[in-house]
TORKOL-4160 file (C-alpha; in steps of 0.2 Angstrom, whole numbers, padded with zeros to 4 digits, m for minus):
265
<pt num="1" X="1183" Y="0141" Z="0331"/>
<pt num="2" X="1183" Y="0142" Z="0350"/>
<pt num="3" X="1190" Y="0126" Z="0358"/>
<pt num="4" X="1177" Y="0119" Z="0371"/>
<pt num="5" X="1184" Y="0115" Z="0388"/>
<pt num="6" X="1184" Y="0096" Z="0392"/>
<pt num="7" X="1170" Y="0092" Z="0404"/>
<pt num="8" X="1175" Y="0085" Z="0421"/>
<pt num="9" X="1165" Y="0070" Z="0427"/>
<pt num="10" X="1158" Y="0070" Z="0444"/>
<pt num="11" X="1161" Y="0055" Z="0455"/>
<pt num="12" X="1145" Y="0046" Z="0460"/>
<pt num="13" X="1141" Y="0045" Z="0478"/>
<pt num="14" X="1139" Y="0027" Z="0484"/>
<pt num="15" X="1125" Y="0023" Z="0495"/>
<pt num="16" X="1124" Y="0011" Z="0510"/>
<pt num="17" X="1111" Y="0002" Z="0519"/>
<pt num="18" X="1109" Y="0008" Z="0537"/>
<pt num="19" X="1098" Y="m0002" Z="0550"/>
<pt num="20" X="1084" Y="0007" Z="0559"/>
<pt num="21" X="1080" Y="0002" Z="0577"/>
<pt num="22" X="1064" Y="0006" Z="0587"/>
<pt num="23" X="1063" Y="0014" Z="0604"/>
<pt num="24" X="1064" Y="0004" Z="0620"/>
<pt num="25" X="1045" Y="0002" Z="0620"/>
<pt num="26" X="1047" Y="m0011" Z="0606"/>
<pt num="27" X="1062" Y="m0019" Z="0614"/>
<pt num="28" X="1075" Y="m0010" Z="0602"/>
<pt num="29" X="1070" Y="m0021" Z="0588"/>
<pt num="30" X="1075" Y="m0018" Z="0570"/>
<pt num="31" X="1062" Y="m0010" Z="0560"/>
<pt num="32" X="1071" Y="m0011" Z="0543"/>
<pt num="33" X="1085" Y="m0004" Z="0533"/>
<pt num="34" X="1086" Y="0012" Z="0523"/>
<pt num="35" X="1099" Y="0018" Z="0509"/>
<pt num="36" X="1109" Y="0034" Z="0511"/>
<pt num="37" X="1125" Y="0042" Z="0505"/>
<pt num="38" X="1129" Y="0048" Z="0523"/>
<pt num="39" X="1120" Y="0042" Z="0539"/>
<pt num="40" X="1118" Y="0060" Z="0545"/>
<pt num="41" X="1106" Y="0063" Z="0531"/>
<pt num="42" X="1094" Y="0051" Z="0538"/>
<pt num="43" X="1089" Y="0062" Z="0552"/>
<pt num="44" X="1071" Y="0069" Z="0549"/>
<pt num="45" X="1066" Y="0055" Z="0537"/>
<pt num="46" X="1050" Y="0045" Z="0541"/>
<pt num="47" X="1045" Y="0027" Z="0539"/>
<pt num="48" X="1028" Y="0018" Z="0542"/>
<pt num="49" X="1025" Y="0000" Z="0547"/>
<pt num="50" X="1010" Y="m0011" Z="0552"/>
<pt num="51" X="1009" Y="m0012" Z="0571"/>
<pt num="52" X="1006" Y="m0031" Z="0569"/>
<pt num="53" X="1023" Y="m0034" Z="0562"/>
<pt num="54" X="1031" Y="m0026" Z="0578"/>
<pt num="55" X="1020" Y="m0033" Z="0592"/>
<pt num="56" X="1016" Y="m0050" Z="0583"/>
<pt num="57" X="0997" Y="m0047" Z="0589"/>
<pt num="58" X="0984" Y="m0051" Z="0576"/>
<pt num="59" X="0972" Y="m0037" Z="0584"/>
<pt num="60" X="0984" Y="m0024" Z="0578"/>
<pt num="61" X="0983" Y="m0027" Z="0560"/>
<pt num="62" X="0972" Y="m0011" Z="0556"/>
<pt num="63" X="0985" Y="0000" Z="0565"/>
<pt num="64" X="0999" Y="0009" Z="0556"/>
<pt num="65" X="1014" Y="0018" Z="0566"/>
<pt num="66" X="1024" Y="0031" Z="0559"/>
<pt num="67" X="1042" Y="0033" Z="0565"/>
<pt num="68" X="1054" Y="0048" Z="0563"/>
<pt num="69" X="1073" Y="0046" Z="0564"/>
<pt num="70" X="1079" Y="0058" Z="0577"/>
<pt num="71" X="1097" Y="0052" Z="0582"/>
<pt num="72" X="1111" Y="0042" Z="0575"/>
<pt num="73" X="1123" Y="0030" Z="0585"/>
<pt num="74" X="1138" Y="0023" Z="0575"/>
<pt num="75" X="1131" Y="0015" Z="0560"/>
<pt num="76" X="1113" Y="0013" Z="0567"/>
<pt num="77" X="1098" Y="0026" Z="0565"/>
<pt num="78" X="1087" Y="0027" Z="0580"/>
<pt num="79" X="1068" Y="0031" Z="0577"/>
<pt num="80" X="1055" Y="0038" Z="0588"/>
<pt num="81" X="1036" Y="0036" Z="0587"/>
<pt num="82" X="1028" Y="0051" Z="0577"/>
<pt num="83" X="1010" Y="0046" Z="0574"/>
<pt num="84" X="0997" Y="0032" Z="0577"/>
<pt num="85" X="0984" Y="0029" Z="0564"/>
<pt num="86" X="0969" Y="0016" Z="0563"/>
<pt num="87" X="0961" Y="0012" Z="0547"/>
<pt num="88" X="0944" Y="0019" Z="0544"/>
<pt num="89" X="0938" Y="0003" Z="0536"/>
<pt num="90" X="0939" Y="m0005" Z="0554"/>
<pt num="91" X="0926" Y="0007" Z="0560"/>
<pt num="92" X="0913" Y="0000" Z="0548"/>
<pt num="93" X="0912" Y="m0016" Z="0559"/>
<pt num="94" X="0907" Y="m0007" Z="0575"/>
<pt num="95" X="0894" Y="0004" Z="0569"/>
<pt num="96" X="0876" Y="m0002" Z="0572"/>
<pt num="97" X="0858" Y="0003" Z="0568"/>
<pt num="98" X="0849" Y="0015" Z="0580"/>
<pt num="99" X="0865" Y="0022" Z="0586"/>
<pt num="100" X="0874" Y="0039" Z="0585"/>
<pt num="101" X="0892" Y="0042" Z="0579"/>
<pt num="102" X="0902" Y="0056" Z="0588"/>
<pt num="103" X="0919" Y="0062" Z="0581"/>
<pt num="104" X="0930" Y="0073" Z="0591"/>
<pt num="105" X="0947" Y="0081" Z="0588"/>
<pt num="106" X="0957" Y="0087" Z="0603"/>
<pt num="107" X="0974" Y="0096" Z="0603"/>
<pt num="108" X="0983" Y="0091" Z="0619"/>
<pt num="109" X="1000" Y="0094" Z="0627"/>
<pt num="110" X="1010" Y="0080" Z="0635"/>
<pt num="111" X="1021" Y="0079" Z="0650"/>
<pt num="112" X="1037" Y="0081" Z="0639"/>
<pt num="113" X="1030" Y="0097" Z="0631"/>
<pt num="114" X="1025" Y="0089" Z="0615"/>
<pt num="115" X="1009" Y="0095" Z="0606"/>
<pt num="116" X="0998" Y="0081" Z="0599"/>
<pt num="117" X="0982" Y="0079" Z="0590"/>
<pt num="118" X="0970" Y="0065" Z="0596"/>
<pt num="119" X="0955" Y="0060" Z="0586"/>
<pt num="120" X="0942" Y="0050" Z="0594"/>
<pt num="121" X="0926" Y="0041" Z="0587"/>
<pt num="122" X="0912" Y="0036" Z="0599"/>
<pt num="123" X="0897" Y="0025" Z="0596"/>
<pt num="124" X="0882" Y="0028" Z="0608"/>
<pt num="125" X="0871" Y="0014" Z="0615"/>
<pt num="126" X="0855" Y="0021" Z="0608"/>
<pt num="127" X="0850" Y="0037" Z="0598"/>
<pt num="128" X="0850" Y="0053" Z="0608"/>
<pt num="129" X="0848" Y="0071" Z="0606"/>
<pt num="130" X="0860" Y="0083" Z="0599"/>
<pt num="131" X="0862" Y="0092" Z="0616"/>
<pt num="132" X="0868" Y="0076" Z="0624"/>
<pt num="133" X="0881" Y="0073" Z="0609"/>
<pt num="134" X="0887" Y="0091" Z="0613"/>
<pt num="135" X="0890" Y="0086" Z="0631"/>
<pt num="136" X="0899" Y="0070" Z="0626"/>
<pt num="137" X="0911" Y="0080" Z="0615"/>
<pt num="138" X="0915" Y="0093" Z="0628"/>
<pt num="139" X="0918" Y="0079" Z="0641"/>
<pt num="140" X="0929" Y="0070" Z="0629"/>
<pt num="141" X="0940" Y="0086" Z="0626"/>
<pt num="142" X="0941" Y="0089" Z="0645"/>
<pt num="143" X="0945" Y="0072" Z="0650"/>
<pt num="144" X="0959" Y="0069" Z="0636"/>
<pt num="145" X="0967" Y="0086" Z="0641"/>
<pt num="146" X="0968" Y="0080" Z="0659"/>
<pt num="147" X="0974" Y="0062" Z="0655"/>
<pt num="148" X="0988" Y="0068" Z="0643"/>
<pt num="149" X="0995" Y="0081" Z="0655"/>
<pt num="150" X="1002" Y="0067" Z="0666"/>
<pt num="151" X="1009" Y="0056" Z="0651"/>
<pt num="152" X="1024" Y="0058" Z="0639"/>
<pt num="153" X="1020" Y="0056" Z="0621"/>
<pt num="154" X="1028" Y="0039" Z="0620"/>
<pt num="155" X="1017" Y="0034" Z="0635"/>
<pt num="156" X="1002" Y="0041" Z="0627"/>
<pt num="157" X="1004" Y="0030" Z="0612"/>
<pt num="158" X="1008" Y="0015" Z="0623"/>
<pt num="159" X="0992" Y="0018" Z="0633"/>
<pt num="160" X="0982" Y="0019" Z="0616"/>
<pt num="161" X="0990" Y="0002" Z="0610"/>
<pt num="162" X="0987" Y="m0006" Z="0626"/>
<pt num="163" X="0969" Y="0000" Z="0626"/>
<pt num="164" X="0971" Y="0008" Z="0643"/>
<pt num="165" X="0967" Y="0026" Z="0638"/>
<pt num="166" X="0951" Y="0021" Z="0628"/>
<pt num="167" X="0945" Y="0011" Z="0642"/>
<pt num="168" X="0947" Y="0024" Z="0656"/>
<pt num="169" X="0939" Y="0037" Z="0644"/>
<pt num="170" X="0924" Y="0027" Z="0640"/>
<pt num="171" X="0921" Y="0024" Z="0659"/>
<pt num="172" X="0921" Y="0043" Z="0662"/>
<pt num="173" X="0910" Y="0046" Z="0647"/>
<pt num="174" X="0897" Y="0033" Z="0653"/>
<pt num="175" X="0892" Y="0046" Z="0667"/>
<pt num="176" X="0886" Y="0058" Z="0653"/>
<pt num="177" X="0878" Y="0045" Z="0641"/>
<pt num="178" X="0881" Y="0026" Z="0639"/>
<pt num="179" X="0894" Y="0023" Z="0626"/>
<pt num="180" X="0894" Y="0006" Z="0617"/>
<pt num="181" X="0912" Y="0008" Z="0608"/>
<pt num="182" X="0926" Y="0021" Z="0609"/>
<pt num="183" X="0941" Y="0021" Z="0597"/>
<pt num="184" X="0955" Y="0032" Z="0596"/>
<pt num="185" X="0959" Y="0033" Z="0578"/>
<pt num="186" X="0974" Y="0045" Z="0577"/>
<pt num="187" X="0987" Y="0052" Z="0588"/>
<pt num="188" X="1000" Y="0063" Z="0579"/>
<pt num="189" X="1014" Y="0074" Z="0586"/>
<pt num="190" X="1016" Y="0091" Z="0579"/>
<pt num="191" X="1034" Y="0095" Z="0576"/>
<pt num="192" X="1040" Y="0110" Z="0567"/>
<pt num="193" X="1054" Y="0111" Z="0554"/>
<pt num="194" X="1066" Y="0120" Z="0566"/>
<pt num="195" X="1065" Y="0105" Z="0578"/>
<pt num="196" X="1070" Y="0093" Z="0564"/>
<pt num="197" X="1084" Y="0105" Z="0558"/>
<pt num="198" X="1091" Y="0106" Z="0576"/>
<pt num="199" X="1091" Y="0087" Z="0577"/>
<pt num="200" X="1100" Y="0085" Z="0560"/>
<pt num="201" X="1113" Y="0098" Z="0566"/>
<pt num="202" X="1116" Y="0088" Z="0582"/>
<pt num="203" X="1118" Y="0072" Z="0573"/>
<pt num="204" X="1131" Y="0079" Z="0561"/>
<pt num="205" X="1141" Y="0087" Z="0575"/>
<pt num="206" X="1141" Y="0070" Z="0585"/>
<pt num="207" X="1148" Y="0061" Z="0569"/>
<pt num="208" X="1161" Y="0075" Z="0567"/>
<pt num="209" X="1167" Y="0072" Z="0585"/>
<pt num="210" X="1168" Y="0053" Z="0583"/>
<pt num="211" X="1177" Y="0053" Z="0567"/>
<pt num="212" X="1185" Y="0069" Z="0560"/>
<pt num="213" X="1182" Y="0071" Z="0541"/>
<pt num="214" X="1197" Y="0067" Z="0530"/>
<pt num="215" X="1202" Y="0081" Z="0519"/>
<pt num="216" X="1205" Y="0075" Z="0501"/>
<pt num="217" X="1215" Y="0085" Z="0488"/>
<pt num="218" X="1204" Y="0090" Z="0474"/>
<pt num="219" X="1210" Y="0087" Z="0457"/>
<pt num="220" X="1214" Y="0103" Z="0449"/>
<pt num="221" X="1209" Y="0104" Z="0431"/>
<pt num="222" X="1218" Y="0117" Z="0420"/>
<pt num="223" X="1207" Y="0124" Z="0406"/>
<pt num="224" X="1216" Y="0131" Z="0391"/>
<pt num="225" X="1210" Y="0148" Z="0386"/>
<pt num="226" X="1201" Y="0147" Z="0370"/>
<pt num="227" X="1209" Y="0156" Z="0356"/>
<pt num="228" X="1198" Y="0170" Z="0349"/>
<pt num="229" X="1197" Y="0172" Z="0331"/>
<pt num="230" X="1190" Y="0187" Z="0323"/>
<pt num="231" X="1182" Y="0185" Z="0307"/>
<pt num="232" X="1177" Y="0201" Z="0297"/>
<pt num="233" X="1160" Y="0200" Z="0291"/>
<pt num="234" X="1156" Y="0209" Z="0275"/>
<pt num="235" X="1140" Y="0219" Z="0276"/>
<pt num="236" X="1130" Y="0217" Z="0261"/>
<pt num="237" X="1117" Y="0230" Z="0257"/>
<pt num="238" X="1100" Y="0223" Z="0259"/>
<pt num="239" X="1091" Y="0221" Z="0243"/>
<pt num="240" X="1076" Y="0231" Z="0241"/>
<pt num="241" X="1061" Y="0220" Z="0237"/>
<pt num="242" X="1049" Y="0227" Z="0226"/>
<pt num="243" X="1031" Y="0226" Z="0232"/>
<pt num="244" X="1019" Y="0219" Z="0220"/>
<pt num="245" X="1001" Y="0224" Z="0220"/>
<pt num="246" X="0990" Y="0210" Z="0227"/>
<pt num="247" X="0981" Y="0202" Z="0213"/>
<pt num="248" X="0962" Y="0203" Z="0214"/>
<pt num="249" X="0954" Y="0186" Z="0217"/>
<pt num="250" X="0941" Y="0183" Z="0205"/>
<pt num="251" X="0925" Y="0176" Z="0212"/>
<pt num="252" X="0922" Y="0158" Z="0208"/>
<pt num="253" X="0907" Y="0153" Z="0198"/>
<pt num="254" X="0895" Y="0141" Z="0206"/>
<pt num="255" X="0896" Y="0123" Z="0200"/>
<pt num="256" X="0881" Y="0117" Z="0190"/>
<pt num="257" X="0872" Y="0103" Z="0198"/>
<pt num="258" X="0872" Y="0087" Z="0189"/>
<pt num="259" X="0855" Y="0081" Z="0184"/>
<pt num="260" X="0851" Y="0064" Z="0190"/>
<pt num="261" X="0851" Y="0051" Z="0177"/>
<pt num="262" X="0834" Y="0045" Z="0172"/>
<pt num="263" X="0832" Y="0026" Z="0174"/>
<pt num="264" X="0833" Y="0017" Z="0157"/>
<pt num="265" X="0816" Y="0011" Z="0151"/>
């Protein structure tokens, strides 16, 4: 019999908890902690928090912010804002009878060359014609593209949180048709996988420059060669099996139906 080589047990990588800090817009406050075996592996990971927990404002309870870890400094991961979302359930409170709802999705490019997708929901003051709603959509698209050209992505999200952009957009749309309520429900930056891979490579290079990796000698495990033993197998002639003719099955006779017993007199 061949001797099986002994299996080498792999060492389990221990994970540590690393704090995540927000950008300067949120005063560099700690968003939370995340476990990882190496801090460079955190680059590209995303976390979501409720905006009310960051701003301490009850009005922001329906808003969710998504952060992406871009850089690493020492033992701290730094995240940047990646998306802004408002819950759709909050829109039910602003819709009224005899009004029209207009939804528009606009792709814009910010000052720092970031492509973003902005979703807007408008509630008109009264019912109107479809031609007017088409003009509202076109005016929304044109105004958003112009507004976002002079803002960076973080400034765009900041203006939405402070309600400055929705207020200015509503004032410009009132020239087309009176708008009762305007809400920006979503602002999402579009980042490719190549961008994330570049950021992860930069973080790994920065860590290697700060602290060179220690080379550890790997334990060499010598495996003894298995002794091959040849066993002569005697070939036995296969016994020819005689084929028996299949027995013809006799047809079953139908069972006689039992007569129902007559009730005793």
